[in-house]
DRENMI-257803 format. One record per atom (N, C-alpha, C, O): x, z, y; residue in three letters. Coordinates in steps of 0.001 Angstrom, whole numbers, padded with zeros to 6 digits, always signed. Last residue first. Example, Ala and Ser with C-alpha at 12.3 -4.5 7.8 and 13.67 -1.06 7.14 Angstrom:
BEGIN
+012850+007080-002250SER;+013670+007140-001060SER;+012900+007870+000030SER;+013409+008039+001138SER;+013190+007800-005690ALA;+012300+007800-004500ALA;+013200+007800-003300ALA;+014236+008465-003319ALA;
//
This chain:
BEGIN
-002545-004125+012295SER;-003162-003292+012053SER;-003347-003163+010525SER;-004033-002252+010061SER;-001004-006174+013153THR;-001095-005100+014184THR;-001745-004023+013038THR;-001192-002924+013069THR;+000765-009103+011747GLY;-000340-008449+012491GLY;+000299-006944+012249GLY;+001301-006539+011661GLY;+003077-010175+009405SER;+002508-009895+010376SER;+001095-009789+010606SER;+000272-010279+009833SER;+005834-009680+007050ILE;+004124-009327+007205ILE;+003878-009645+008536ILE;+004876-009227+009124ILE;+007925-010706+004880PRO;+007190-010856+006033PRO;+005870-010284+006547PRO;+004832-010808+006142PRO;+008687-008410+001988ARG;+008464-009543+002451ARG;+007998-009793+004135ARG;+007668-008720+004640ARG;+008412-005593+000784PRO;+009324-005932+002072PRO;+009576-007464+001998PRO;+010761-007791+001942PRO;+005711-004068+000513CYS;+006638-005553+000348CYS;+006916-005422+001229CYS;+006331-005205+002291CYS;+005841-001095+000862LEU;+005634-000985-000322LEU;+005868-003160-000249LEU;+006295-003538-001340LEU;+007717-001431+003528LEU;+007886-000297+002280LEU;+007238-001071+000847LEU;+007947-001529-000049LEU;+005486-002561+005128HIS;+006739-003291+004977HIS;+007656-002418+003681HIS;+008269-003152+002906HIS;+003554-000779+004958CYS;+003157-002228+004305CYS;+004431-002790+003916CYS;+004654-003345+002840CYS;+004984+001067+007035MET;+004060+001622+005760MET;+004032+000061+004735MET;+004676+000105+003687MET;+004726-000389+009206GLU;+006023+000314+008251GLU;+005508+000036+007346GLU;+005479-001064+006795GLU;+002204-000792+009595LEU;+003023-002066+009422LEU;+004242-001392+008772LEU;+004717-001925+007769LEU;+001632+002018+010334ARG;+000943+001498+009081ARG;+001655-000105+008817ARG;+001546-000526+007666ARG;+002658+003352+012726ASN;+002890+003468+011591ASN;+002400+002427+010367ASN;+003208+002246+009456ASN;+001085+002548+014715ALA;+001790+002434+014921ALA;+002788+002565+013390ALA;+003624+001689+013167ALA;-001576+004022+013932ALA;-001946+002312+013697ALA;+000550+002084+014017ALA;+001126+001330+013233ALA;-001078+006913+012043PRO;-001607+006324+013450PRO;-000779+004909+013487PRO;+000394+004758+013143PRO;-003706+007140+009604VAL;-002119+007124+009319VAL;-002218+006313+011254VAL;-003056+005501+011648VAL;-006475+007709+009329GLU;-005547+008551+010202GLU;-004105+008571+010226GLU;-003375+009477+010629GLU;-007153+004995+008115HIS;-007410+005314+009272HIS;-006918+006775+010082HIS;-007001+006878+011305HIS;-006174+005627+005526TRP;-005544+004805+006025TRP;-005718+004626+007615TRP;-004802+004237+008340TRP;-005751+008879+003900HIS;-006709+008005+004489HIS;-006287+007046+005496HIS;-005961+007610+006541HIS;-004707+011199+001422PHE;-004125+009965+002739PHE;-005679+009158+002447PHE;-006376+008936+001457PHE;-005524+014599+001851ARG;-005322+013672+001005ARG;-004480+012010+002111ARG;-003913+012007+003204ARG;-005195+016367+004061ALA;-005329+016800+002639ALA;-005035+016102+001485ALA;-004528+016533+000449ALA;-003720+016035+007358ALA;-004659+015706+006233ALA;-004327+016011+004632ALA;-003204+015845+004154ALA;-001973+017674+008828ARG;-003137+018103+008740ARG;-004093+017305+007554ARG;-005017+017863+006962ARG;+000563+015748+008861ARG;+000503+017628+008029ARG;-000680+017753+007673ARG;-000913+017936+006478ARG;-000314+012451+008377PRO;-000599+013234+009043PRO;-000461+014871+008108PRO;-001083+015161+007086PRO;+001790+009972+006706ILE;+000541+011185+006375ILE;+000941+012244+007467ILE;+002039+012793+007567ILE;+004506+009600+006549PHE;+003737+008725+007504PHE;+002550+009553+007886PHE;+002269+009833+009051PHE;+005512+010848+004192SER;+006293+011239+005662SER;+005921+010517+006720SER;+006588+010533+007755SER;+004907+009281+002417ARG;+004143+010472+002492ARG;+004587+011044+004268ARG;+003895+011504+005177ARG;+006505+006790+001928LEU;+005265+007041+002166LEU;+003970+008362+002727LEU;+002820+008350+003165LEU;+008641+008611+000845MET;+009158+007965+001967MET;+007834+007606+003059MET;+007786+007832+004268MET;+007575+009384-001335HIS;+007961+010702-000792HIS;+008314+009675+000308HIS;+008165+010452+001251HIS;+007084+007301-003132ARG;+006043+007832-002531ARG;+006218+009360-001612ARG;+005339+010168-001314ARG;+009648+006285-003064LEU;+008876+005180-002441LEU;+007200+006205-002440LEU;+006261+005783-001766LEU;+010564+007862-004672VAL;+011713+007520-003740VAL;+010203+007077-002992VAL;+009785+007951-002232VAL;+008930+007534-007368ASP;+009508+009151-006559ASP;+009798+008953-005045ASP;+009350+009754-004225ASP;+009235+004741-007839ALA;+008059+005509-007619ALA;+007866+007113-006715ALA;+007084+007565-005880ALA;+011023+003890-008957GLN;+011078+003791-007688GLN;+009919+004797-007188GLN;+009942+005484-006167GLN;+011183+003841-011897ASP;+012672+004957-010821ASP;+012168+004487-009746ASP;+013123+004580-008976ASP;+008527+002172-012417ASP;+008431+003765-012599ASP;+009730+004233-011769ASP;+009465+005048-010886ASP;+007947+000067-010226ASP;+009019+000335-010880ASP;+008842+001547-010969ASP;+008911+002246-009958ASP;+004775-000274-009094VAL;+005480+000032-008493VAL;+006551+000152-009548VAL;+005821+000623-010420VAL;+002719-002399-007580ILE;+003016-002527-008635ILE;+004037-001947-008361ILE;+004700-002505-007487ILE;-001115-001580-005709ALA;+000733-002034-005952ALA;+001139-001722-006675ALA;+000607-000721-007154ALA;-003690-003471-004308ALA;-003343-002790-005687ALA;-001809-003157-005478ALA;-001289-004245-005228ALA;-007320-003275-003364ALA;-005771-003217-002883ALA;-004903-002848-004385ALA;-005333-002157-005309ALA;-010050-004151-002552LEU;-009508-003549-003232LEU;-008097-004259-003176LEU;-007844-005451-002998LEU;-012801-004485-000091VAL;-011295-004618-000105VAL;-010685-003903-001379VAL;-010863-002695-001223VAL;-015531-005848+000958TYR;-015233-005203+000450TYR;-013710-005417-000018TYR;-013402-006568-000327TYR;-018309-005930+003882HIS;-016888-006277+003335HIS;-016093-005685+002293HIS;-015765-004586+002740HIS;-020757-006385+004634GLY;-020517-006995+003498GLY;-019053-007132+003391GLY;-018520-008145+002939GLY;-020361-006209+007696PRO;-021161-005818+006809PRO;-020842-006618+005710PRO;-020620-007787+006025PRO;-017692-005372+010038PRO;-018893-006394+009714PRO;-019445-005942+007928PRO;-018688-005360+007151PRO;-019005-002286+008909SER;-018817-003823+010501SER;-017743-004010+010332SER;-016824-003193+010394SER;-018537-001242+006504GLU;-019843-001378+006866GLU;-020320-001857+008179GLU;-021482-001899+008581GLU;-016821-002165+003784ARG;-016932-001791+005674ARG;-018110-001969+006028ARG;-018685-003028+005774ARG;-014796-000245+001066ILE;-016371-000968+001853ILE;-016516-000552+003180ILE;-016449+000557+003711ILE;-012277-000035-000888SER;-012590+000180+000788SER;-014142-000449+000478SER;-014338-001152-000514SER;-009613+000800-002982GLU;-011127+000360-002754GLU;-011202+000918-001395GLU;-010590+001845-000865GLU;-006783+001092-004862ASP;-008028+001719-003712ASP;-008666+000454-003155ASP;-008166-000656-002974ASP;-004254+001732-006807ILE;-005310+000971-006704ILE;-005794+001770-005931ILE;-005538+002973-005980ILE;-000988+001008-008567TYR;-002019+002402-007554TYR;-002537+001431-007009TYR;-001928+000417-006668TYR;+000469+001314-011537ALA;+000420+000139-010797ALA;-001096+001815-010107ALA;-001671+002781-010608ALA;+003845+001184-012751ARG;+002774+001858-012430ARG;+001727+001107-011339ARG;+002162+000411-010421ARG;+006082+000633-015624ALA;+005869+000685-014044ALA;+004183+000815-013955ALA;+003417+000591-014893ALA;+008381-000603-017626ALA;+007781+000773-016956ALA;+007656+000565-015592ALA;+008486+000392-014699ALA;+009694-003097-017403VAL;+009108-002666-018628VAL;+008099-001633-018517VAL;+007063-001687-019181VAL;+008143-005689-014916PRO;+009250-004299-014889PRO;+008752-003768-016469PRO;+007582-003964-016798PRO;+007429-008665-015446LEU;+006671-007245-015184LEU;+007782-006535-015601LEU;+008339-006817-016662LEU;+008609-011893-014820PRO;+008300-010746-015867PRO;+008260-009380-015329PRO;+009254-009027-014695PRO;+007285-014080-012713PRO;+008264-013047-013472PRO;+008070-012280-013814PRO;+007225-011588-013246PRO;+005176-016877-013566MET;+005470-015097-013084MET;+006402-014737-013376MET;+006678-014995-014548MET;+005362-019942-013189SER;+005382-019063-013807SER;+005649-017708-013029SER;+006294-017627-011984SER;+003370-022923-012820ARG;+004180-022035-012130ARG;+003705-020786-012484ARG;+002563-020340-012381ARG;+003302-026513-013293THR;+002549-024847-013810THR;+004007-023971-013334THR;+005199-024254-013449THR;+002292-029092-011924MET;+003654-028131-011535MET;+002665-027021-012567MET;+001449-026876-012448MET;
//
């Protein structure tokens, strides 16, 4: 059975981040989110509301743990399980 992917939006942006973890050793994470251009500004505004005011830029570890899952739901509105 061949599965086909749904067509991508005509105008979209990809936001990519990477992280190397020292403990446990050898963990490398690469993540990406693809967002329709017409939704990018609204989504950016919503996500920035979770970032502490003192932060010069976004770092996941600075976001309170209680807000991380909610941020994930904004990026991917399908069910997500987990707490970190």
